[in-house]
C-alpha positions as CSV (number, residue, x, y, z in Angstrom):
1,M,124.8,43.7,81.0
2,T,126.1,47.0,79.7
3,I,123.9,49.5,77.8
4,E,125.7,51.7,75.2
5,L,124.1,54.9,73.9
6,A,125.6,57.1,71.4
7,R,126.7,60.5,72.7
8,S,127.7,63.2,70.3
9,P,130.1,65.9,71.4
10,S,127.9,68.4,69.4
11,P,124.4,67.0,69.8
12,R,121.5,68.3,67.6
13,V,119.0,66.5,69.9
14,S,118.9,66.4,73.7
15,V,116.7,63.6,75.1
16,I,115.7,64.4,78.7
17,I,114.2,61.5,80.7
18,P,112.6,62.4,84.1
19,A,112.9,59.1,86.1
20,T,110.5,58.4,88.9
21,A,109.5,54.9,88.1
22,S,111.2,51.6,88.7
23,L,114.8,50.9,87.8
24,D,113.7,48.1,85.5
25,L,111.5,50.4,83.5
26,L,114.3,53.0,83.1
27,L,116.8,50.3,82.0
28,A,114.3,49.0,79.5
29,T,113.8,52.5,78.1
30,L,117.6,53.0,77.8
31,R,118.1,49.6,76.3
32,S,115.3,50.3,73.7
33,M,117.0,53.6,72.8
34,S,120.3,51.9,72.3
35,H,118.8,49.5,69.8
36,N,116.5,52.0,68.0
37,V,118.1,55.4,67.8
38,P,120.2,55.6,64.6
39,R,123.9,56.0,65.3
40,D,124.2,58.8,62.8
41,V,121.9,61.1,64.8
42,P,123.9,63.6,66.9
43,I,122.2,63.0,70.2
44,E,122.8,63.3,74.0
45,T,120.7,61.6,76.6
46,I,120.1,63.1,80.0
47,V,118.3,61.2,82.8
48,V,117.1,63.2,85.8
49,L,116.8,60.8,88.8
50,N,114.1,62.1,91.1
51,A,114.1,61.2,94.7
52,S,112.4,57.8,94.1
53,V,115.3,56.4,92.1
54,A,118.3,58.6,93.1
55,E,119.8,55.8,95.1
56,H,120.3,53.9,91.9
57,A,122.7,56.5,90.4
58,A,125.9,54.6,91.2
59,Y,124.5,51.4,89.7
60,L,123.3,53.1,86.6
61,T,126.7,54.8,85.9
62,E,128.3,51.4,86.0
63,V,126.0,49.6,83.6
64,V,125.0,52.5,81.2
65,N,127.5,54.4,79.0
66,G,126.8,57.5,77.0
67,V,124.2,59.0,79.4
68,V,124.4,62.0,81.7
69,F,122.7,61.2,85.0
70,L,121.6,64.0,87.3
71,A,120.4,63.0,90.8
72,S,117.9,65.1,92.7
73,E,117.2,64.6,96.4
74,A,113.7,65.9,95.9
75,N,111.1,64.7,93.5
76,L,111.0,67.6,91.0
77,G,108.0,66.3,89.1
78,L,107.9,66.2,85.3
79,A,108.3,69.9,84.7
80,G,111.0,70.4,87.3
81,A,113.0,67.4,86.1
82,G,112.6,68.6,82.5
83,N,113.9,72.0,83.4
84,R,116.8,70.5,85.4
85,G,117.8,68.4,82.3
86,R,117.3,71.4,80.0
87,S,119.8,73.4,82.2
88,V,122.6,71.1,81.1
89,A,121.4,70.1,77.6
90,S,123.4,71.4,74.6
91,G,121.2,70.2,71.8
92,E,119.3,72.5,69.4
93,L,116.2,70.4,69.9
94,L,114.9,69.1,73.2
95,I,112.8,66.0,73.7
96,V,111.3,65.1,77.1
97,L,110.7,61.4,77.1
98,H,108.0,60.6,79.6
């Protein structure tokens, strides 16, 4: 199973997903985005893996394409993970998907 998300070189929208839940929930979220986000929307997706799911980073990079994964040894919480994602986001608009 491979999940493909569109990733624009010049995104207008940056979607930041702080991840502290189960791997299954994160994969379901990314799969839903791959099916429902229009391909003509210039977008980038950034997932911040807090301590509870950071060990899944290698697996995620194998099965998900088009996403930037940032691992954090500590659980940054929603605000901290949002700020970590924002620090690498290049979109004009930011969406924190929680």
